[in-house]
C-alpha positions as CSV (number, residue, x, y, z in Angstrom):
1,M,61.6,-54.4,-63.7
2,D,60.3,-57.7,-65.4
3,I,60.5,-61.3,-63.8
4,I,63.8,-62.2,-65.3
5,D,65.6,-58.9,-64.2
6,E,64.2,-60.0,-60.7
7,L,65.5,-63.2,-61.1
8,D,68.9,-61.7,-61.9
9,D,68.9,-59.9,-58.8
10,F,67.9,-62.5,-56.7
11,I,70.7,-64.8,-58.1
12,N,73.2,-62.2,-57.5
13,Q,72.3,-61.4,-53.8
14,T,71.7,-64.9,-52.9
15,K,74.7,-67.0,-51.3
16,E,72.4,-70.2,-51.1
17,S,73.0,-72.6,-53.8
18,K,69.9,-74.2,-53.3
19,E,68.2,-70.7,-53.9
20,I,70.3,-70.4,-56.7
21,K,69.6,-73.6,-58.0
22,R,66.0,-72.7,-58.2
23,A,66.4,-69.2,-59.2
24,L,68.2,-70.3,-62.4
25,A,65.8,-73.4,-63.1
26,V,62.7,-70.9,-63.2
27,K,64.9,-68.5,-65.1
28,M,66.0,-70.6,-67.7
29,I,62.4,-72.4,-68.4
30,L,61.0,-68.3,-68.4
31,S,63.6,-67.7,-71.2
32,E,61.8,-70.5,-73.1
33,K,64.4,-72.9,-72.7
34,S,63.2,-76.5,-72.5
35,Y,62.5,-78.6,-69.7
36,H,65.0,-81.5,-71.0
37,E,67.6,-78.6,-71.4
38,V,67.3,-77.4,-68.0
39,K,67.2,-81.0,-66.2
40,E,70.7,-81.8,-68.1
41,L,72.2,-78.4,-67.4
42,L,71.2,-78.4,-63.4
43,N,70.3,-82.4,-62.9
44,I,67.2,-81.9,-61.8
45,S,63.5,-83.0,-61.8
46,H,60.9,-81.9,-64.1
47,S,59.0,-81.7,-61.2
48,F,61.3,-79.5,-59.3
49,I,61.6,-76.9,-62.2
50,S,58.0,-77.1,-62.1
51,Q,57.4,-76.5,-58.5
52,W,59.6,-73.6,-58.4
53,K,58.3,-71.7,-61.6
54,N,54.7,-72.1,-59.9
55,Q,56.1,-70.7,-56.6
56,A,57.8,-67.9,-58.4
57,L,55.2,-66.9,-60.7
58,F,52.3,-67.1,-58.1
59,H,53.9,-66.1,-54.9
60,G,56.9,-64.1,-56.5
61,I,60.7,-64.2,-56.3
62,E,61.2,-64.1,-52.5
63,S,59.2,-67.6,-52.3
64,L,62.2,-69.3,-53.9
65,R,64.1,-68.5,-50.6
66,L,64.9,-71.3,-48.0
67,Q,62.4,-71.3,-45.5
68,Y,64.4,-73.1,-42.9
69,K,65.6,-70.4,-40.5
70,G,67.4,-73.2,-37.8
71,T,66.5,-74.1,-34.4
72,Q,66.9,-71.8,-30.9
73,G,69.6,-73.3,-29.0
74,Y,68.8,-75.9,-25.9
75,L,70.8,-73.6,-23.7
76,K,70.3,-70.0,-22.6
77,A,73.2,-67.6,-22.8
78,E,73.8,-67.8,-18.7
79,E,73.2,-71.6,-18.7
80,K,75.9,-71.8,-21.4
81,E,77.9,-69.5,-19.5
82,Q,77.6,-71.3,-16.5
83,T,78.4,-74.3,-18.0
84,I,81.6,-73.1,-19.5
85,E,82.9,-72.3,-16.2
86,W,81.9,-75.8,-15.1
87,L,84.2,-77.1,-17.7
88,R,87.0,-75.0,-17.4
89,A,86.8,-76.1,-13.2
90,Q,87.3,-79.8,-14.1
91,Y,90.4,-81.4,-13.8
92,Y,89.7,-84.4,-16.0
93,L,86.4,-84.9,-18.4
94,R,85.4,-87.2,-20.7
95,L,82.4,-86.1,-23.3
96,S,80.0,-88.4,-21.0
97,D,80.8,-86.0,-18.4
98,L,79.7,-83.2,-19.9
99,Q,76.3,-85.1,-21.4
100,K,75.8,-86.2,-18.0
101,Y,76.0,-82.5,-16.5
102,L,73.9,-80.7,-19.0
103,K,71.2,-83.6,-18.4
104,K,71.3,-83.1,-14.6
105,Q,71.3,-79.4,-14.4
106,Y,69.3,-78.1,-17.7
107,D,67.5,-81.2,-18.9
108,V,69.3,-80.8,-22.0
109,V,70.5,-83.4,-24.6
110,F,72.0,-82.4,-27.7
111,E,71.5,-84.4,-31.0
112,Y,74.8,-84.5,-32.4
113,N,77.9,-84.2,-30.3
114,Q,79.5,-81.7,-32.6
115,S,77.0,-79.1,-30.1
116,Y,79.3,-80.5,-27.3
117,Y,82.4,-80.5,-29.1
118,N,81.0,-76.7,-29.5
119,L,80.8,-75.9,-26.0
120,L,84.6,-77.7,-25.2
121,K,86.0,-75.6,-27.8
122,E,84.7,-72.5,-26.1
123,A,85.5,-73.3,-22.9
124,G,89.1,-73.9,-24.4
125,I,89.7,-77.7,-23.8
126,S,90.7,-79.6,-26.6
127,W,89.1,-82.9,-27.1
128,K,91.1,-84.1,-29.5
129,K,93.8,-87.0,-29.2
130,I,97.5,-85.9,-30.0
């Protein structure tokens, strides 16, 4: 299997748009399209093309994959369950109450409010105004 076939397989198997763009850029350059053509078609820079072409040639097609895998949650499963139980036991609740509870109990402060909203949702509590 040659590198173009490998790129085709990679493109067909991934769902990540960034990975697809990387692979397409490499495939087009290796298929003798000009840098200018590829830049215009994919709306990318010359350095983007060079970087990913070199990456694929020297480190293999799998190196085009995204390296970011996310971060671990701040709460352990048991802590999360205890928090959900606590939430369900509250008669009245503000977002700041949940934030204070998590800080005091587990020394956890989420970077984004969405994480707090997700906990509220799991507890079956709506935070939206009607």
